[in-house]
C-alpha positions as CSV (number, residue, x, y, z in Angstrom):
1,X,0.0,0.0,0.0
2,X,1.4,3.5,-1.0
3,X,1.5,6.4,1.3
4,X,-0.8,9.3,0.6
5,X,0.8,12.5,-0.5
6,X,-0.8,15.9,-0.1
7,X,-0.4,18.5,-2.8
8,X,1.5,21.6,-1.8
9,X,-1.1,24.4,-0.9
10,X,-0.1,26.5,-3.9
11,X,-0.6,23.7,-6.3
12,X,-4.0,22.8,-4.7
13,X,-5.2,26.4,-5.1
14,X,-4.1,26.5,-8.7
15,X,-5.7,23.1,-9.6
16,X,-8.9,23.9,-7.7
17,X,-9.3,27.4,-9.5
18,X,-8.5,25.7,-12.8
19,X,-11.2,23.1,-12.2
20,X,-13.8,25.8,-11.1
21,X,-13.0,27.9,-14.1
22,X,-13.3,25.0,-16.4
23,X,-16.6,23.9,-14.9
24,X,-18.2,27.3,-14.5
25,X,-16.3,29.7,-16.7
26,X,-14.2,32.7,-15.4
27,X,-17.2,35.0,-14.6
28,X,-19.2,32.5,-12.7
29,X,-16.2,31.1,-10.9
30,X,-15.3,34.6,-9.7
31,X,-19.0,35.1,-8.7
32,X,-18.8,31.9,-6.7
33,X,-15.6,32.8,-4.9
34,X,-17.1,36.2,-3.9
35,X,-20.4,35.0,-2.7
36,X,-21.2,36.2,0.8
37,X,-21.0,33.6,3.5
38,X,-23.7,33.3,6.0
39,X,-22.7,34.4,9.5
40,X,-22.1,31.5,11.9
41,X,-24.2,31.3,15.0
42,X,-22.2,31.2,18.2
43,X,-21.8,27.5,19.2
44,X,-23.7,27.6,22.4
45,X,-26.7,29.4,20.9
46,X,-26.6,26.9,18.0
47,X,-26.5,24.0,20.4
48,X,-29.4,25.3,22.4
49,X,-31.5,25.7,19.3
50,X,-30.8,22.1,18.4
51,X,-31.7,20.9,21.8
52,X,-35.0,22.8,21.6
53,X,-36.0,20.8,18.6
54,X,-35.3,17.4,20.2
55,X,-37.7,14.9,21.5
56,X,-36.0,13.7,24.6
57,X,-37.4,10.1,24.6
58,X,-36.9,9.6,20.9
59,X,-33.2,11.0,21.1
60,X,-32.4,8.7,24.1
61,X,-33.9,5.7,22.2
62,X,-31.7,6.5,19.2
63,X,-28.6,6.8,21.3
64,X,-29.1,4.0,23.8
65,X,-31.8,1.9,22.2
66,X,-35.4,1.6,23.3
67,X,-36.2,1.1,26.9
68,X,-36.7,-2.5,27.9
69,X,-39.7,-3.3,30.2
70,X,-38.5,-3.9,33.8
71,X,-38.8,-7.5,34.8
72,X,-40.1,-8.1,38.2
73,X,-42.5,-9.9,40.3
């Protein structure tokens, strides 16, 4: 098995840009590169929003498996 080799960063950028320009053309490639990026939500706020959408029992069943009935007398 051969070892993986990473491209030097400069070559990676050049090849990536060439592929983008080939696929989209120079105008659309530049348009793509300058698209505004959505602002990231702060991680705690993002986590709290995610938690607010959870169904607690369903989530715990997915993580730990469904509850088994207690066996007893």
